[in-house]
C-alpha positions as CSV (number, residue, x, y, z in Angstrom):
1,X,0.0,0.0,0.0
2,X,1.6,3.2,-1.1
3,X,1.1,6.7,0.4
4,X,-1.2,7.9,-2.5
5,X,-3.7,5.2,-1.8
6,X,-3.8,6.2,1.9
7,X,-4.4,9.8,1.1
8,X,-7.2,8.9,-1.3
9,X,-8.9,7.1,1.5
10,X,-8.9,10.3,3.6
11,X,-9.9,12.8,0.9
12,X,-13.5,14.0,0.9
13,X,-15.9,12.1,-1.4
14,X,-17.5,15.1,-3.1
15,X,-19.0,12.9,-5.7
16,X,-21.3,11.3,-3.1
17,X,-23.1,14.0,-1.1
18,X,-23.5,16.9,-3.6
19,X,-25.4,14.9,-6.2
20,X,-27.7,13.7,-3.4
21,X,-28.3,17.3,-2.3
22,X,-29.0,18.4,-5.9
23,X,-31.4,15.5,-6.5
24,X,-33.2,16.2,-3.3
25,X,-33.6,19.9,-4.0
26,X,-34.8,19.1,-7.6
27,X,-37.5,16.8,-6.2
28,X,-38.4,19.5,-3.7
29,X,-38.9,22.0,-6.5
30,X,-41.0,19.4,-8.3
31,X,-43.1,18.9,-5.2
32,X,-43.6,22.6,-4.8
33,X,-44.7,23.0,-8.4
34,X,-47.1,20.1,-8.0
35,X,-48.5,21.6,-4.8
36,X,-49.1,24.8,-6.7
37,X,-50.9,23.0,-9.5
38,X,-52.9,21.2,-6.8
39,X,-54.1,24.4,-5.3
40,X,-55.3,25.9,-8.6
41,X,-56.7,22.7,-10.1
42,X,-60.4,22.0,-10.0
43,X,-61.4,19.6,-7.2
44,X,-62.2,16.7,-9.6
45,X,-58.8,16.8,-11.2
46,X,-56.7,16.7,-8.0
47,X,-56.4,12.9,-7.3
48,X,-53.5,12.4,-9.8
49,X,-51.7,15.5,-8.3
50,X,-52.1,14.0,-4.8
51,X,-50.4,10.9,-6.0
52,X,-47.6,12.9,-7.6
53,X,-47.1,14.8,-4.3
54,X,-46.8,11.5,-2.4
55,X,-44.3,10.1,-5.0
56,X,-42.1,13.2,-4.6
57,X,-42.2,12.9,-0.8
58,X,-41.2,9.3,-1.0
59,X,-38.3,10.1,-3.3
60,X,-37.1,12.8,-0.9
61,X,-37.3,10.4,2.0
62,X,-35.3,7.8,0.1
63,X,-32.6,10.4,-0.7
64,X,-32.5,11.4,3.0
65,X,-32.0,7.8,3.9
66,X,-29.2,7.3,1.4
67,X,-27.5,10.5,2.7
68,X,-27.6,9.2,6.3
69,X,-26.2,5.9,5.1
70,X,-23.4,7.6,3.3
71,X,-22.6,9.7,6.4
72,X,-22.2,6.4,8.3
73,X,-19.9,4.9,5.6
74,X,-17.6,7.9,4.9
75,X,-14.9,8.9,7.3
76,X,-14.1,12.2,5.6
77,X,-17.0,14.4,4.4
78,X,-16.8,17.6,2.3
79,X,-18.1,19.6,5.3
80,X,-19.2,18.9,8.9
81,X,-21.3,15.8,9.4
82,X,-23.7,17.8,11.5
83,X,-24.2,20.4,8.8
84,X,-24.8,17.6,6.2
85,X,-27.4,16.0,8.5
86,X,-29.0,19.4,9.2
87,X,-29.3,20.2,5.5
88,X,-30.8,17.0,4.4
89,X,-33.1,17.0,7.5
90,X,-34.3,20.5,6.6
91,X,-35.0,19.5,3.0
92,X,-36.9,16.4,4.3
93,X,-38.9,18.6,6.8
94,X,-40.0,21.0,4.0
95,X,-41.2,18.1,1.9
96,X,-43.1,16.7,4.9
97,X,-44.8,20.1,5.4
98,X,-45.8,20.3,1.8
99,X,-47.0,16.7,1.9
100,X,-49.0,17.5,5.0
101,X,-50.6,20.6,3.4
102,X,-51.7,18.4,0.4
103,X,-53.1,15.9,2.8
104,X,-55.1,18.5,4.6
105,X,-56.5,19.7,1.3
106,X,-57.6,16.2,0.6
107,X,-59.1,15.6,4.0
108,X,-61.0,18.8,4.2
109,X,-62.1,18.8,0.5
110,X,-60.8,22.3,-0.2
111,X,-62.8,23.5,-3.2
112,X,-61.7,27.1,-3.7
113,X,-58.4,28.8,-3.3
114,X,-58.4,31.8,-1.1
115,X,-57.8,35.2,-2.7
116,X,-56.7,37.9,-0.2
117,X,-58.5,40.6,-2.2
118,X,-61.9,39.0,-1.6
119,X,-62.2,40.1,2.0
């Protein structure tokens, strides 16, 4: 075992975490766009959008799980482990809140979007 192979073991694995962050944020953008479509869609056209929201939420959960697994496997990370965990947990929390909002729309059968100028 030469010295180069030892240093390669201790160098940060940038090719692991950043693609996961990017993928998670892209799914989060898709989830937000789908939620927006859900809010403005007629009530009878929402069921497919509810399913799409759930799919995005599951994908983000899977990426969070992959990221936590990579944190446990990698000795050296591109930045602090706590910061990586906080970032991925925050992305997951945002997706949970959006999924929850969609679920409440489904449960309460929201029919009309609220317009602040209608007061």
